[in-house]
C-alpha positions as CSV (number, residue, x, y, z in Angstrom):
1,M,118.5,156.5,156.3
2,K,121.9,155.8,157.8
3,K,124.5,154.6,155.3
4,D,126.5,151.4,155.6
5,I,124.2,149.7,158.1
6,H,122.3,147.5,155.7
7,P,123.6,144.2,154.5
8,K,124.6,143.8,150.8
9,Y,121.6,142.8,148.6
10,Y,122.3,140.2,145.9
11,Q,120.0,140.5,142.9
12,K,120.8,137.0,141.6
13,T,120.8,134.7,144.7
14,R,120.9,131.1,143.7
15,V,118.6,128.8,145.6
16,K,119.2,125.0,145.5
17,C,116.6,122.5,146.9
18,A,117.3,119.0,148.1
19,C,115.1,117.7,145.3
20,G,117.6,119.1,142.7
21,N,115.5,122.1,141.7
22,S,117.3,125.5,141.5
23,F,116.1,129.0,140.9
24,T,117.3,132.6,141.4
25,L,115.8,135.4,143.5
26,G,116.9,138.5,145.4
27,S,118.2,138.2,148.9
28,T,120.9,139.3,151.4
29,Q,122.6,135.9,151.0
30,E,124.6,134.9,148.0
31,F,123.6,131.2,148.0
32,I,120.7,129.4,149.8
33,K,120.2,125.7,150.4
34,T,116.7,124.5,151.3
35,E,115.0,121.2,152.0
36,I,111.7,121.9,150.3
37,C,110.6,124.1,147.4
38,S,107.4,124.6,145.4
39,K,108.4,121.7,143.1
40,C,108.5,119.1,145.9
41,H,106.3,120.5,148.6
42,P,103.2,118.3,149.3
43,F,100.8,121.2,149.2
44,Y,101.8,122.1,145.6
45,T,102.4,118.6,144.3
46,G,99.4,116.9,145.8
47,K,101.6,114.0,146.9
48,E,102.2,113.2,150.5
49,R,105.9,112.9,151.4
50,A,107.3,112.1,154.8
51,L,109.9,114.6,155.9
52,D,111.9,113.1,158.7
53,T,114.3,115.7,160.1
54,V,116.8,114.2,162.6
55,G,114.6,111.2,163.4
56,Q,111.6,113.1,164.7
57,V,109.2,110.4,163.5
58,Q,111.2,107.7,165.3
59,K,111.3,109.8,168.5
60,F,107.6,110.3,168.4
61,R,106.9,106.6,167.9
62,K,109.3,105.8,170.8
63,R,107.4,108.1,173.1
64,L,104.1,106.7,171.9
65,E,105.3,103.1,172.6
66,K,106.5,104.1,176.1
67,K,103.2,105.7,176.9
68,K,101.3,102.5,175.8
69,Q,103.6,100.4,178.0
70,I,103.0,102.6,181.0
71,K,99.2,102.5,180.4
72,N,99.3,98.7,180.1
73,A,101.3,98.4,183.3
74,R,98.8,100.4,185.2
75,K,95.9,98.3,183.8
76,S,97.7,95.1,184.9
77,R,98.1,96.4,188.5
78,K,94.4,96.8,188.9
């Protein structure tokens, strides 16, 4: 193996979740921020939680409404 081509490996990388949970693991980054971890993920908790990243739900609903309006306009023409 070539020397000095691999990134530095941190044995005690701190991971901080948006829910407040934090834990350590090994990684090439010194600190990691995440939105979801095993303490708050719906698969592990059994609770459904809406994750709205940058208004994706609102964008989808807006597109759905627009599609309904177009469909209704076509029906009214007939």
